[in-house]
C-alpha positions in Angstrom: -72.0 -104.0 92.9 -72.3 -106.3 89.9 -74.9 -103.3 88.5 -72.5 -100.3 89.5 -69.4 -102.3 87.6 -71.4 -103.3 84.5 -72.5 -99.6 84.2 -69.2 -98.4 84.8 -68.0 -101.2 81.8 -70.9 -100.1 79.7 -69.6 -96.1 80.1 -65.6 -97.1 79.5 -66.8 -99.2 76.0 -68.9 -96.2 75.0 -66.3 -93.7 75.4 -63.7 -96.1 73.7 -66.2 -96.0 71.1 -66.7 -92.6 70.5 -62.6 -91.9 70.7 -62.3 -94.4 67.9 -64.7 -92.6 65.6 -63.4 -89.3 66.3 -60.1 -90.6 65.3 -61.3 -92.3 62.3 -63.2 -89.0 61.5 -59.6 -87.2 61.4 -58.0 -89.6 59.4 -60.6 -89.3 56.9 -61.0 -85.3 56.7 -57.2 -85.4 56.6 -57.0 -87.6 54.0 -59.6 -85.7 51.4 -57.9 -82.1 52.6 -55.4 -83.1 50.2 -57.9 -84.5 47.3 -60.0 -81.6 45.8 -60.9 -83.9 43.4 -62.1 -86.8 45.8 -64.2 -83.8 47.7 -65.7 -82.7 44.3 -67.0 -85.7 43.5 -68.6 -86.7 46.9 -69.8 -83.4 47.4 -71.4 -83.7 43.4 -72.9 -86.9 44.0 -73.9 -86.5 47.3 -76.3 -83.7 45.8 -77.3 -86.2 43.4 -78.0 -88.3 45.8 -80.5 -85.7 48.0 -82.6 -85.1 45.0 -83.1 -88.8 44.6 -84.3 -89.2 48.3 -87.3 -86.8 46.5 -88.0 -89.1 43.9 -91.6 -90.7 45.4 -93.0 -94.5 44.4 -92.6 -95.2 40.8 -94.2 -98.5 39.8 -92.1 -101.3 40.7 -89.5 -98.8 41.8 -87.9 -98.1 44.8 -89.9 -97.0 47.9 -89.4 -93.9 50.2 -89.1 -96.4 53.0 -86.2 -98.2 51.5 -84.9 -94.8 50.1 -84.7 -93.9 54.0 -82.2 -96.7 54.5 -80.4 -96.2 51.0 -76.6 -96.1 51.4 -75.0 -94.4 48.4 -70.9 -95.8 48.0 -69.0 -93.2 46.4 -65.6 -93.9 44.9 -63.0 -91.3 45.4 -59.9 -90.6 43.1 -57.7 -92.5 45.6 -59.7 -95.6 45.2 -61.3 -95.2 48.9 -65.1 -95.5 49.3 -67.3 -92.9 51.6 -70.5 -94.6 52.4 -73.5 -91.4 52.5 -76.2 -92.5 55.1 -79.4 -90.3 54.3 -82.3 -91.2 56.5 -84.3 -87.9 57.0 -86.7 -87.7 54.0 -88.3 -84.6 55.2 -85.5 -82.7 55.9 -83.9 -83.4 52.8 -84.1 -81.2 49.9 -81.0 -81.0 47.6 -77.5 -79.8 48.6 -75.5 -76.7 47.6 -71.8 -76.7 48.3 -70.0 -73.3 49.9 -66.2 -72.6 50.5 -64.7 -71.5 54.1 -61.6 -69.4 54.8 -59.8 -73.1 55.1 -60.8 -74.1 51.8 -62.7 -77.2 52.8 -65.9 -77.8 51.3 -69.2 -77.9 53.1 -72.8 -79.4 52.2 -75.8 -77.0 53.1 -79.5 -77.8 52.5 -81.4 -75.7 50.1 -85.3 -74.8 49.4 -86.9 -77.9 47.5 -87.5 -75.8 44.6 -84.1 -75.4 43.9 -83.2 -79.1 44.0 -80.3 -80.2 41.7 -82.2 -82.1 38.6 -85.3 -81.3 39.4 -87.7 -78.9 36.8 -86.8 -75.8 38.7 -83.2 -76.7 38.9 -82.0 -78.6 35.6 -78.9 -79.4 35.2 -76.6 -77.6 32.4 -74.4 -80.6 31.6 -75.2 -84.3 31.3 -74.8 -86.0 34.6 -73.3 -89.5 35.0 -76.5 -91.5 36.4 -75.9 -94.3 34.5 -76.6 -96.7 37.6 -78.9 -95.2 39.0 -80.9 -97.0 41.5 -83.6 -94.7 42.4 -84.7 -94.4 38.8 -84.9 -90.9 38.8 -84.3 -89.4 35.5 -82.6 -85.5 36.1 -84.0 -82.5 33.8 -81.6 -80.7 31.5 -81.7 -77.3 30.8 -83.0 -76.2 27.2 -79.4 -75.3 26.1 -78.3 -78.8 27.0 -81.2 -80.9 25.3 -81.5 -78.3 21.8 -78.0 -79.7 21.0 -79.7 -83.4 20.5 -83.0 -82.6 19.9 -82.3 -80.0 16.6 -84.2 -81.5 13.5 -82.6 -80.5 9.9 -85.1 -79.1 7.3 -86.6 -82.0 5.7 -89.4 -82.6 2.7 -91.0 -85.8 4.6 -92.7 -88.1 2.4 -92.5 -91.6 4.5 -96.0 -92.5 5.2 -96.5 -93.6 9.1 -99.2 -95.8 10.5 -99.8 -95.5 14.3 -100.7 -98.5 16.2 -102.6 -98.3 19.4 -103.8 -101.3 21.5 -106.7 -100.1 23.9 -108.8 -101.9 26.4 -110.9 -100.1 29.0 -109.3 -97.0 27.7 -112.1 -94.8 27.7 -110.9 -92.0 29.6 -107.9 -91.6 28.7 -108.7 -91.5 24.8 -109.5 -87.8 25.1 -106.3 -86.7 25.9 -104.4 -89.6 23.4 -106.7 -87.6 20.6 -105.0 -84.2 21.5 -101.6 -85.1 21.5 -102.3 -87.5 17.9 -103.5 -83.9 16.5 -100.8 -82.2 18.3 -98.2 -84.1 15.9 -96.0 -81.3 13.7 -95.6 -84.4 11.0 -97.7 -83.9 7.7 -101.2 -85.0 9.0 -102.1 -86.7 5.2 -99.3 -89.2 5.7 -100.2 -90.5 9.2 -102.6 -93.1 9.7 -103.9 -94.0 12.9 -105.4 -97.7 13.7 -106.9 -98.5 17.3 -107.0 -102.1 18.0 -110.2 -102.8 20.5 -110.4 -106.2 22.3 -112.6 -106.8 25.7 -113.7 -103.3 27.0 -116.0 -103.3 30.1 -116.6 -99.6 29.2 -117.4 -97.4 26.2 -113.8 -97.6 25.0 -115.0 -99.0 21.4 -117.6 -96.3 20.9 -115.2 -93.6 22.1 -112.3 -94.8 19.6 -114.7 -94.7 17.0 -115.6 -90.6 17.5 -111.9 -89.8 18.2 -111.5 -92.1 14.3 -114.0 -89.8 13.1 -112.3 -86.3 14.6 -109.1 -87.3 13.3 -110.0 -88.0 9.9 -112.6 -85.7 8.8 -111.3 -82.4 10.8 -107.5 -83.2 11.0 -107.0 -84.5 7.7 -105.1 -87.8 8.8 -104.9 -90.1 5.7 -107.0 -92.9 7.7 -108.5 -93.6 10.7 -109.7 -97.1 12.0 -110.9 -98.7 15.2 -110.6 -102.6 14.5 -112.7 -105.3 17.4 -109.8 -107.8 17.7 -112.2 -110.2 19.5 -109.3 -111.6 21.7 -110.4 -112.5 24.9 -107.8 -113.4 27.6 -105.1 -111.0 29.4 -104.6 -109.7 32.7 -106.3 -107.1 34.0 -107.3 -104.9 37.4 -105.4 -102.0 38.7 -101.6 -101.3 37.6 -100.1 -103.1 40.8 -102.3 -106.1 39.8 -101.5 -106.5 36.3 -97.9 -105.8 36.9 -97.1 -108.9 39.5 -94.3 -110.7 38.7 -95.8 -114.3 38.5 -98.5 -112.7 35.5 -96.2 -111.3 33.4 -95.5 -114.7 31.4 -99.1 -114.8 30.2 -99.8 -111.2 30.5 -96.9 -110.0 28.2 -97.6 -113.3 26.1 -101.5 -111.9 25.5 -100.1 -108.6 24.5 -97.7 -109.7 21.8 -100.8 -111.6 20.3 -102.7 -108.7 20.2 -99.7 -106.4 19.0 -98.7 -109.2 16.1 -102.8 -109.5 15.1 -102.9 -105.1 15.1 -100.0 -104.8 12.5 -100.9 -108.1 10.2 -104.1 -106.2 10.0 -102.7 -103.1 9.3 -100.4 -104.7 6.8 -103.3 -105.8 4.8 -105.2 -103.2 4.8 -103.0 -99.9 4.1 -99.6 -99.0 2.8 -97.2 -97.3 5.2 -93.6 -97.4 5.5 -93.3 -97.2 9.0 -95.1 -98.4 12.0 -95.2 -96.2 15.5 -96.7 -97.7 18.2 -97.9 -95.3 20.9 -100.1 -97.0 24.0 -103.1 -95.2 24.5 -102.3 -94.1 28.3 -99.3 -92.2 27.1 -100.6 -88.5 28.2 -97.4 -86.6 26.4 -95.6 -86.7 23.8 -93.2 -84.4 21.3 -94.8 -82.7 19.0 -92.1 -84.2 16.5 -92.1 -87.3 17.7 -92.4 -88.9 14.2 -89.6 -87.0 12.8 -87.1 -87.4 16.0 -88.1 -91.5 14.9 -87.2 -90.8 11.5 -84.1 -88.7 12.3 -82.4 -92.4 13.6 -82.6 -93.4 10.5 -83.0 -97.3 11.7 -84.9 -100.3 11.6 -86.1 -100.4 15.3 -86.6 -97.1 17.6 -87.5 -96.7 21.0 -88.0 -93.5 23.1 -87.5 -93.2 26.7 -90.8 -93.6 28.4 -90.9 -91.6 31.9 -93.5 -90.3 34.2 -93.8 -86.9 36.2 -94.0 -86.6 39.8 -94.5 -83.3 40.6 -91.1 -81.5 40.4 -89.1 -84.8 39.0 -89.2 -87.3 36.2 -88.6 -91.3 36.8 -88.5 -94.3 34.6 -91.7 -96.1 33.7 -91.0 -98.3 31.0 -87.8 -100.6 31.6 -87.9 -102.3 28.7 -85.5 -100.3 26.6 -82.1 -101.2 27.7 -78.2 -102.5 26.7 -76.9 -105.5 27.8 -73.7 -105.5 29.8 -71.1 -108.2 30.5 -72.6 -109.1 33.3 -76.1 -109.5 32.4 -75.0 -111.3 29.5 -72.8 -113.6 32.0 -75.6 -113.8 34.3 -78.1 -115.0 31.2 -75.9 -117.6 30.0 -76.4 -119.5 33.5 -80.1 -119.6 33.2 -82.3 -122.3 31.7 -82.8 -121.4 28.1 -86.9 -120.7 28.4 -86.0 -118.8 31.3 -88.3 -115.5 31.2 -86.1 -112.3 31.8 -87.9 -109.6 33.4 -86.8 -106.0 34.8 -88.0 -103.5 37.5 -88.5 -106.6 39.6 -85.2 -106.2 41.3 -81.8 -105.5 41.1 -80.5 -104.6 37.3 -76.9 -105.3 35.5 -78.3 -103.6 32.5 -78.2 -100.1 31.1 -81.4 -98.6 30.6 -82.3 -96.2 27.9 -83.1 -92.7 29.9 -79.5 -92.9 31.3 -77.5 -93.6 28.1 -77.5 -89.8 27.0 -73.8 -89.3 27.7 -73.4 -91.9 24.6 -75.1 -89.5 22.2 -78.7 -88.5 20.6 -79.1 -92.0 18.9 -77.8 -95.3 21.3 -77.5 -99.0 20.2 -79.9 -101.1 22.3 -80.8 -105.1 23.0 -84.2 -104.4 24.1 -87.2 -102.0 23.5 -90.3 -101.2 25.4 -93.6 -100.4 23.5 -94.6 -97.3 24.8 -93.2 -95.2 21.7 -91.7 -97.5 19.3 -91.1 -97.4 15.5 -90.4 -100.2 13.1 -89.7 -100.2 9.6 -92.7 -101.8 8.0 -90.4 -104.1 6.0 -89.1 -105.7 9.1 -92.9 -106.8 10.1 -93.4 -108.1 6.1 -89.9 -110.3 6.0 -91.4 -112.1 9.4 -90.5 -109.6 12.3 -92.8 -110.0 14.9 -93.8 -109.8 19.0 -92.8 -113.4 20.1 -95.2 -114.9 22.0 -93.2 -117.6 23.3 -90.4 -116.9 25.0 -87.5 -115.8 22.4 -83.6 -115.8 23.8 -85.4 -115.5 27.4 -87.4 -112.3 26.4 -91.0 -111.8 25.1 -93.3 -109.3 23.0 -91.3 -106.3 22.5 -87.7 -107.2 24.2 -88.5 -110.3 22.5 -88.7 -108.8 19.1 -85.6 -106.3 19.4 -83.5 -109.8 20.2 -85.2 -111.0 17.2 -84.6 -107.9 15.2 -80.9 -108.1 16.2 -80.9 -112.0 14.9 -82.4 -110.8 11.7 -79.4 -108.1 10.9 -81.9 -105.4 11.8 -80.6 -102.2 13.8 -81.9 -101.6 17.0 -80.9 -98.2 18.7 -83.0 -95.7 21.3 -83.4 -92.3 21.6 -82.7 -91.3 25.3 -83.7 -87.5 24.9 -86.9 -88.1 23.0 -89.0 -88.7 26.1 -92.8 -89.4 26.5 -94.8 -89.5 29.6 -96.8 -92.1 30.8 -100.0 -91.8 32.6 -98.8 -92.5 36.9 
């Protein structure tokens, strides 16, 4: 008897809950039926959210498993919040909208190759993805990109030295060499210095061969391989090297390597700008140097991304702009605390998501994948902090120090380089 009563009560409760859900759905539908702007926002953002689900697992970023549980809040024009739950990774491709006879709009799944923001279906406008959680960076159409990448005709005379710290980079140097050769900036104005230390493979010998080819057959002004003779550092797999507990020591060592390499360059050659490029950056535009010079700034960073099939994702989280919330949070931290990005929720705006602000945007932190610094900045004492400086170290610390010294620090959100992934 008790069991029957319990079952009847459970059935009654289930019916009540179902009725409540139906009433709530009708209320929401009625509310949005009179707000085309809100519906447009809902559908447009849902389409971009669906694209984000295909993101994959970029280094230190949101995993597929967490994406399955990801709930995107959508703010509508009347201040209400809609929560869209996407729980089937295999079925979610991208979304498109179509009108029915009653003028309401529905969301329909399309084939994966048509996903919004993918290489097959780029946006023809700049979407507002400033606070995107999945770290996807949408593809934009050539028409959009060309508006922000066209360069004026210029007679270039400024000398540039490319500095690249290397360790166990034997396999990546061949690709790196090709990318350097493909640079359209006059080779006679470019020097290339590799700073090697601690390799356990034939990186040094490979770099010597690359250096000879660049200078002998491709007319680069000067090419050298310097043995920095520095021990230490954190080595191993990508995941191991990026463990949060190792970052203070790892980044300190990287700063010391960069400082020693740039000091050598200053003492042994003449140049106007230093262009740092990591040797495991597999692809960068042929006009990278010209784009950097176009910014006419003391410190210039490009967006460093990775490619995963049809999508682009952010790799380097060190190029960012502070916000009111991030500054407030730091003000409550100890002076020697080290702030690191991509190890939790961020309150900053990353460089790839600043496209709406223009071709050249102000930054407060920079990464080192592709970074140009005026030589005079280093000559005046600017360096990569090897200890925490204003809660930052290495490249981000350099940006903080540069700003304190009165130098300009900017980023190029439309200029993208691609790191090995």
